N, C-alpha and C positions, 0 to 999 in steps of 0.2 A: 038577642043573637043566638041562633041554634048552634050548639057545639056537641061534639062527641068526646068522651073522656076514656082514656085507657091507662091502666096501671102499666108501668114500663120500667125497663132496665136501661141504664145509660152507660156508654162506654167512653173512656177517655182516649180520644184519638186526635184528629187534626184540630188545631185551635180555631179555625174559621168555620168548621162544620161540625154539627152535633150528630151523633149516631145513637139511636134508641131502638129497642126491640119491644114488641108487645104482641098480644094475641087478638085476632079479629076474624069475623066470618065474611063471606062474600058481600053481603048486603052492606055491612059497615065499610068495607074497603071501597065499594062503589060510591059511597057517600063522600069519601075523603080523597079519592084519587081516580084518575082516568088514564086511558091509553091514548097517547098522542102519536099518531102515525105520520111518518115522513112524507112530505109532498113539496110542491112548489106553488107559489102564488102567481099572479098574472105577470109579474116582473121577473119571474124565475128565481125569486129568493126562496131559500130553503126554510121550511118550518117543520116542527115536530121532529121526532127522532126514533120512533119505533118501527120495527119491521111489520109487514102485512101478516095477518093471521094465517095459520096453516090449519085448515079445517079438519083434516084427517087426524092430525096430532091432537088437536083439542078434543075431538070425539073419543079418541083412545084414552086420554086422561080422564074424561068424564065417565066413561064406562068403568074404569078402574075405581074411581071415587064412589061409585054407586055401591060397591061391594062393602059388606059389613066390616071386613078386616083391612080396609084401605087406610094407609097412612101417607102423609105428605110432609116429610121433615124439612124440605127445602123452604127457606123463607122467601116471601115475595118482597121485593125491594121497592120502596117508594121514595120519592124525593119531594121536598117542599122548599119554597123560597119565602113564604109568608103565611100568615094565618095560623101559626102554631105557637103555643106557649107551654111553659112547664111549671109544675110545682115539684120541686126537688126535695127529697127527704134529707135528713141530717147526714146520712151516710154518703151522700153525693153519688150514689150508685143506683138508686131507685127513686121512683116518684110517679107523677101523673103527667101524661101528655094530653093537651087540650087542643082540639082541632076545629076550626070554624067550618061549618057545613051549611051556612045560611044560603049561599049561592051555589054555583056549580062546583064540583069537586076541585079543590085547589092544589092537590098533589098530582104527581105523574108517576106512572108505573115504569120504573127503570129496568127491572128484570122480573120475569114471571108473568108476562101478559097472557100466555097460553094457559098456564095453570089458573090464573084468575078467570079467564073466559070459561074454562071448564067448570070451575066452582060456581059461577053464576048460573050454569045450566042445571044445577042440582035443585030438584023441586021439593023433595020430601026428606031432606037431610040438612041439618044445621052443622056444617063442617067448619071447624075453626083451623086457622093456619097461623104460623108465626109470620110476623111482619117486621122487617127492618126498615127504619126510616132515616133518610139523610136530610138534615136541615141545612140547605146551602144558602150562601149569601146572595146569589143572583142566578139568573138563567145560564150565563156562561159557565159558571162553576158546575151547575147541574148537568149541562151537556158534556162537560169534561169528565165528570164522574161516570156518566153513562158509557162513554167510550172506554174508559179505563176498566170499568167493571165488566163490560161485554167483550173486550178485545181478545180475551183468552177463551171465550165460549164459542160454540158453533153457530154464531150469527152470520148472515151473509156478509162476506168481506166487502162487497160493493157498498153496503149500507154504512159500515164503519168508515170506509175510505171517503164516502161522500160527505160524512159529517166532520171529518178532520179539519177542514178549513174554517169551521165555525168556532173553534176554540183555540185558546192559547195555553202555554205552559205544559205541552205534551213532552214525553220522552223523546230524545233525539231520533230514535228509529222511526217514530211516528211523525216527527216534524218534517223530515225529508219527504215522506209520503204525502203529508198535508199540502206542501207546495205543489207537488205533482198532481194531486187530486184537484186542487183549485184550478190549475191551468186546464186540466182535462175537462172539468165541468164547464169552464168558460168556452172551450173549443166546441163542446156539444151544443151550447146555447148561443153561439156566435151567429148572428143573422148573416146569411149568405156565406158563412165560413165553410171551409173544406169538410169539416166533420159535423156540420149542423144536423142534430137529431140522429146521428149514426152510431153514437157510443152507447153501449148498454150499461147504464147506471141504474141505481135503485128507482129513481124518479123518471127514468126513460127505459122501461123494461123491453120495449120493442126495438131497441138499438141492435145493431149486428156486430159492432166492433168491440172487442174485449178492452175495457179501460186499462187493465193491468199492462197491456203492451205499451200504451202511451205513458203510463206511470214510469215504466222502465226507461223509455227514451228520455223522459224529462229528468229523472233522477240521475241517470248516467251522465247526461249532458251538464246538469247543474253541478255535479261533483267534479268533473274534470274535462268538460267540453265547451261548446260554444255558449251555452246558457250561463256557465259560471262567469265568463267575461261580460256577457250582455247584462246579466243581473247586477253585477258589481258596478258597472258603468252607467247603466240606463234604467234598470228596474224591471219589475215583472211584466208590465204592459208590452215592452219591447220583446220580451221572451215569448209572450203569447203570440204576437204577430209574426215573429220569426218562425215559430213552429207551424203556424197556419200557412205562411207563405211557402215553406219548404214542401209541405204535403199538398199544397195547391199545385205546385210544380210537378209533384209525383202524379197527381190526378191527370194533369195535362199530357205529360210525356207518355204515361202508360194508360191512356184513356180507354183502350180496348180491354184492359184488365181491371179497370175500375168500374166501368159501366157495362150493363147488359144491353145489347142492342138487337133489333130484329134484322131481317134480311135486307131491309132498305136503309139500315143505319140509324133508325129511330131509337132513342134511348128509352128503355123499358124500366130501368131501375138500376140499382147498384148491386154489384156482385156480393156474394157472401164469402166467408172464409172457406167454405167447401168448394166453391166454384172458382176462386182466385186466391192464390197465395199472396197477392198484393194486399188484400184486405185482411188477410190472416195475421195473427199475432206474430208469427215468425217474420213475415214481410215487413210489418210496421216496425218491429223492434230492430231488425237488421238495417233498415233504411235510416234509422236514427243515427247510426254510426257514420253513414254516408253524409248525413246532414252536418255532423261535427267535422268530418274531413273536408267538406266543401268550404266550411267557414275557416278552418285552420290553414288549408293550403291555397285557397283561392279567394279568401275573404268574401265569400258569397253572402249577400244580405237580402237580395230581391228575388222575386219569382223568376224573372228572366235569367238571372245568374244561376239559379238552381236548375232551371231547364237546360241550360248549356251543359252543366255537369252531368245531369241525369241522362241526357242524350248520349253521352259517352258510354253509359252502362247498358243502354237499351239492347244492343245486339247480344249481350251476354245473359239476358233474363229469360225465364220461362214461367211466368206467373200463372198462366192458364192452360198452356199446351207445351208439348215437347219435353226436353230434359235439361237439367242443370248440368253443365259440363264440369262437374267436380273431378278433381284428381285424387286418387287414380281411377275412381269408378263414377261414371255419370249417375244421376239420380232423377227418376221420373218426377215431374212437377208435383204430383199428388203425394209423393213420399215425404215431402217436407212437413214436419209436424212441429207443434209448439213444445219442443223439448230443448233443454240447454245445449245438447249435442248438435241438433239440427240448426238451431239459431246461430251457434258459433260457426258452424260450417258455412252457412249462407252468408253470414257477416264477413268472414274471412275471404270468401269467394268474391263478393261484391267489392270489398275494400281493395283486394289485390288487383282486380281488373281495373278499378278506377285509378289506382296509382300507376298502373301500366299505361293507361291512356293519357294520363297527365304528363308522364315522362315523354311519350311520343310527341305531344303538342309542344313540349319545351325543346 
């Protein structure tokens, strides 16, 4: 069995995970670890967890490393779940790490994929770097460590959010987002669902709708709205269908602001956030409060019931043309932006007029 051996230093940290540091070059790292990029299989199950490469950034790092005075003090972080053994010295702080390289690289690059890619491009230079290795008990623990390591770094937030539902034991601030992200992904891949393929997530980069808007709707409702009651009484599947049904009603009532049509009324596609504030984050988020209000005041649960509520609001809206009749000053429909101030103003306007119409009906 072919193996690579490195002198290493060991750190006393978590009981279930070992952490060691050693020195290696790009060829050695390539034998023991690989980049696993995020994607989805035929059943839409998530696999891998690394972001796509950024070519220009990699080239910049490579050009720098070609210089004689180049240094790279940041360690590349690897993770292993098997194929690793130790020979520890008496001091319990140093020793030798032995890694199986008989088959494909068994480790994964948790952080530093661009530095590693740049290192591999060096042709006439044997450049060594520091490597920190996590030895995890299983893949779940490995993905959890990836999220916690990268959450404070400038990685795409949509990648972090998309991975959250795959692990457990996260801090509370990430657990709430995990539930929201899970429902958002399911909405995106729901066959014939309202949002099918429309949400821009890491594995659906051509989507047009910002997932953060739906995250906010779900987190707000789960904290103190309709989803809190539905989740407690009936579970997450009911929550998923509830959201899909509400926004299905939105699509029906505001059809002209959801779909782009030609002069004959033929549907050409879906509006974008630039052409309709209904598809915009401000619209999606503000309507989430109407969803909760419809449940609270009228016990709405079905598409038909939501349609009745939304029809009350239709005369007050200006998703693609005209003005929002805000008091004291109206606002052109394009002036609505994805800011806390604009979302609060739009939410209060929609909610106030809905309550007005409900009182009239009563």
